[in-house]
C-alpha positions, 0 to 999 in steps of 0.5 A, spaced: 500 500 499 502 506 497 503 511 503 501 519 502 506 524 501 503 528 507 504 523 512 510 523 517 516 518 517 514 515 524 506 514 522 509 511 515 513 506 519 508 504 524 503 503 518 508 498 515 509 495 522 501 493 522 501 491 515 506 486 516 503 484 523 497 483 519 500 479 514 503 474 519 496 474 522 493 471 515 498 466 514 497 463 522 490 463 520 491 460 514 496 454 518 490 454 523 485 453 518 489 447 514 491 444 521 483 444 523 482 440 516 487 435 518 484 434 525 477 434 522 479 428 517 483 425 523 477 425 527 473 422 521 477 417 520 477 415 527 470 414 528 470 410 522 475 406 524 471 405 531 465 404 527 468 398 523 471 395 530 465 395 533 461 392 527 467 387 527 467 386 535 459 385 534 460 380 529 465 376 533 461 376 539 455 373 534 460 368 532 463 366 539 456 365 542 453 361 536 459 357 536 458 355 543 451 354 542 452 349 537 457 346 542 454 346 548 447 348 546 440 345 543 440 344 536 433 345 535 430 350 531 423 351 535 422 357 538 416 362 539 416 364 532 414 358 529 412 351 530 415 345 526 418 338 526 425 339 525 431 335 525 434 332 532 440 329 534 441 323 538 443 324 545 447 319 550 443 315 555 445 320 560 443 326 557 436 324 556 435 319 562 429 321 567 428 317 573 421 320 574 419 318 567 413 313 568 413 306 565 410 306 557 402 304 559 399 312 560 398 317 555 402 323 555 404 329 551 410 328 547 410 335 544 406 341 545 401 340 539 400 333 539 398 328 544 400 320 542 398 314 547 404 311 549 405 304 547 404 298 552 408 293 555 404 288 551 404 292 545 412 293 545 413 286 545 407 283 541 413 280 536 417 277 541 416 270 543 414 269 550 416 264 555 412 262 561 416 261 567 412 258 573 414 259 580 412 254 585 413 252 592 419 248 595 414 244 599 406 244 598 405 245 605 400 250 610 404 255 614 399 254 619 397 247 620 402 244 616 397 240 611 398 238 604 396 244 599 392 244 593 393 248 587 387 252 585 391 256 579 396 261 577 397 268 578 400 273 573 406 277 576 409 281 571 413 280 564 421 281 563 424 282 557 430 278 556 436 278 552 442 273 550 448 275 546 449 274 539 451 267 538 456 264 533 457 257 530 461 254 524 456 250 519 460 244 516 457 244 509 458 237 505 454 235 499 452 228 497 456 224 491 453 219 487 455 215 481 450 211 476 450 204 476 448 203 469 453 207 466 459 205 470 464 200 469 471 199 471 474 204 466 469 209 467 465 212 472 460 218 472 459 222 478 454 226 480 454 231 486 449 235 489 449 242 489 452 247 494 450 254 496 453 259 492 458 263 497 458 270 498 465 271 497 470 265 494 475 262 499 471 266 505 468 262 511 463 268 512 455 267 510 450 272 508 448 273 515 455 274 518 456 279 513 450 282 514 451 283 521 458 286 521 454 291 515 449 292 520 453 293 526 458 298 522 453 302 518 446 302 522 449 301 529 455 306 528 460 301 531 467 301 528 470 294 525 475 294 530 470 294 536 466 289 533 473 285 532 474 285 539 467 283 541 467 277 536 474 275 540 469 275 546 464 270 542 470 265 541 472 268 534 479 271 533 477 275 527 481 282 525 478 288 523 482 288 516 478 281 515 472 284 517 473 291 512 475 286 506 468 282 508 465 289 507 468 291 501 468 285 497 461 283 499 458 290 498 460 289 490 454 285 490 449 291 491 452 295 485 447 292 480 441 293 485 444 300 486 445 302 479 437 299 478 435 304 484 439 310 481 435 309 474 429 309 478 430 315 482 432 319 476 425 318 473 422 320 480 419 328 479 422 330 485 428 329 488 432 331 495 439 332 495 445 333 500 452 332 502 457 332 507 465 331 507 469 324 508 476 324 509 479 318 505 486 317 508 489 314 501 488 314 494 492 310 489 497 308 495 498 315 496 496 319 502 490 324 501 490 332 504 483 334 501 477 331 503 472 327 499 464 328 499 458 324 500 453 326 496 445 323 498 440 323 493 433 321 495 426 320 493 420 325 495 415 324 501 409 322 496 413 317 492 411 310 491 419 308 491 422 310 498 430 311 497 435 314 499 442 313 494 449 315 497 455 317 492 462 317 494 466 322 490 473 325 491 471 332 490 464 337 492 464 340 485 458 341 481 461 337 476 459 331 481 452 333 480 452 333 473 454 326 473 449 323 477 443 327 475 445 327 467 439 330 464 434 330 469 428 335 469 424 334 475 424 338 481 431 338 485 430 341 492 437 342 495 440 348 500 443 354 497 449 350 495 451 353 488 454 346 485 447 344 484 446 349 479 450 344 474 443 340 474 441 345 468 435 341 466 432 341 473 427 346 477 431 348 483 427 348 489 430 352 496 429 350 503 425 354 508 428 351 514 435 353 511 432 360 511 430 360 518 435 357 520 439 363 518 435 368 522 435 363 528 443 364 529 441 372 529 438 370 536 443 366 540 441 364 547 444 369 552 445 375 548 440 381 549 438 385 543 433 390 542 433 389 534 426 385 533 428 384 525 429 377 526 424 376 530 419 378 525 422 374 519 422 368 523 414 370 525 413 371 518 416 364 516 412 361 522 406 363 519 408 360 512 409 353 515 403 353 519 399 355 513 402 349 509 401 344 515 394 346 515 393 344 508 395 337 509 389 335 512 385 337 506 384 331 501 390 332 495 385 334 490 383 340 494 390 341 496 393 342 490 389 349 488 388 351 495 396 351 496 399 357 492 392 361 493 394 361 501 401 361 501 403 366 495 400 372 499 404 370 506 411 369 501 409 376 498 409 379 505 415 376 508 419 378 501 416 385 502 419 385 509 426 382 507 427 387 502 425 393 507 431 390 511 438 394 512 443 390 516 450 392 517 455 387 513 458 381 516 453 381 521 448 374 522 442 379 520 446 381 514 447 373 512 440 371 513 437 377 509 443 375 503 441 368 503 434 369 502 435 374 497 439 370 493 435 364 494 428 368 492 427 364 486 428 357 489 424 358 495 418 361 491 418 355 487 415 350 493 408 353 490 410 350 483 407 343 485 403 341 491 407 335 493 413 339 494 415 340 501 417 347 504 424 344 507 429 339 504 429 336 511 428 329 507 435 329 505 438 332 511 434 326 515 438 322 510 445 324 510 444 324 518 446 317 520 452 317 516 454 324 519 453 320 526 456 314 524 462 318 521 463 320 529 464 313 530 469 310 525 472 317 523 474 316 516 475 311 510 482 308 509 481 308 501 476 310 496 474 302 495 472 303 503 468 309 501 465 306 496 462 300 499 460 305 505 456 309 499 453 302 497 451 300 504 448 306 507 444 306 500 441 299 501 440 300 509 437 306 509 432 305 503 431 298 507 429 303 513 424 307 509 420 301 507 420 299 514 424 292 512 428 289 518 435 291 516 439 285 517 434 280 514 434 284 508 441 284 508 442 277 509 436 276 503 441 280 498 447 277 500 444 270 499 440 272 492 445 276 489 450 272 488 446 267 485 444 271 479 451 273 477 454 279 475 449 281 469 442 280 473 436 283 468 432 288 471 426 284 472 431 279 476 433 286 480 426 288 481 424 282 485 430 285 490 428 292 491 426 294 498 419 296 496 418 289 492 412 285 494 416 279 493 421 280 499 420 274 504 417 275 511 423 275 515 425 281 511 419 285 514 
């Protein structure tokens, strides 16, 4: 700024000093503004970091609580928000024992919504042999006068259930040998021998019943072969676990053609349920294996006349396995959200509402209080869907078909409208539950396409459960051959259970009849051996 000429030097110097000071203040103010902006940015970054950490802590807390719940808590998904029969885990006797529980003779409530009459002792033992035991006095003398007593009848005291451990014995098989007197001479003799029963394995002492017993103990009752070997030793026969494994693997090969026949029938079914679970195989082609194999299970629908569960062992869990198993199957395929099932390109995918519900159940772990009721409301809406579908089951089939979409669709629309309105922070269980439902929306809505479709894939989960429980006992398969044998045995045993058969009797029958048919039995011959066949003998039922 130019100074006027008439200003004294002192004033001019003072003004210049003020101008210099003002310039310094402006520079300082600019620096302070810059520092303020930096501090504000730092505060904003810290707030964002704190929010992320709080969200991470919340998510980790949910994961910890849910993990403890899965380990120590109940597995049931029942709650006040819905009412539907779900899968249960087997518990040890110590867990379920109740000394105050009455004997099974009176009616009792076994569930909140059902009343079922307890079976009496007579009903429980109606198919067992009854042996009469009469208790008599050592001396038929009167305790008062010593006179001789006269029997006037018998009084029933009680019935007791007695169990005799398994028994083993050796069958020495001989056969008659004949010669013809008419066409035999000193130089030539015509010899004729009676037919001997076909062995289930060449060079083995095991009978069909013996192999059936080992299979039932391992796959139905979950007893590892090592324990079976110890038990058989107590009964008098030292048979190593390796020998028992050979019996299972070699004998199960007779099931392969029957298993193939069942698969062709399954692929003609309008509805198939599927699930999978990991399996550890230790060695493949003589080399240790680090990666896990997969046991796949495919089963027929609830209303099918051919009730079966088929197991398939494969080294991977890729979708190519599903494609190889199902081929060009074009019916309804009901599964969970595993993307591997998308490889069944011709099938109509149907989702599982139990899985959608389970995701929201995980949002409400026991012991954690939350004022967020969004998961509760979602569960309540799903509960309404299940309750409505349960009510439809009481209608005749011809009435249920048109009524089902009419009643369920508005409930589904209400659920989707609410789900789409939820905003949940990323990584939380609620966000995972909402995302799962939205990604599965088309598949979940497809339950309306056919009245025979169930809301859940529990049928496949129940089918895979025996394998999961058994795996806890025997832990792994040593080779692929052992895993393949397990798949065949589980297929036969669980299909027998679905058809109400006696597992031991059915296994014994198959291991007796299949070797007679050779390696190339016809479909007509195999159809007579299927678990729903009318020609099975009575001891299989």
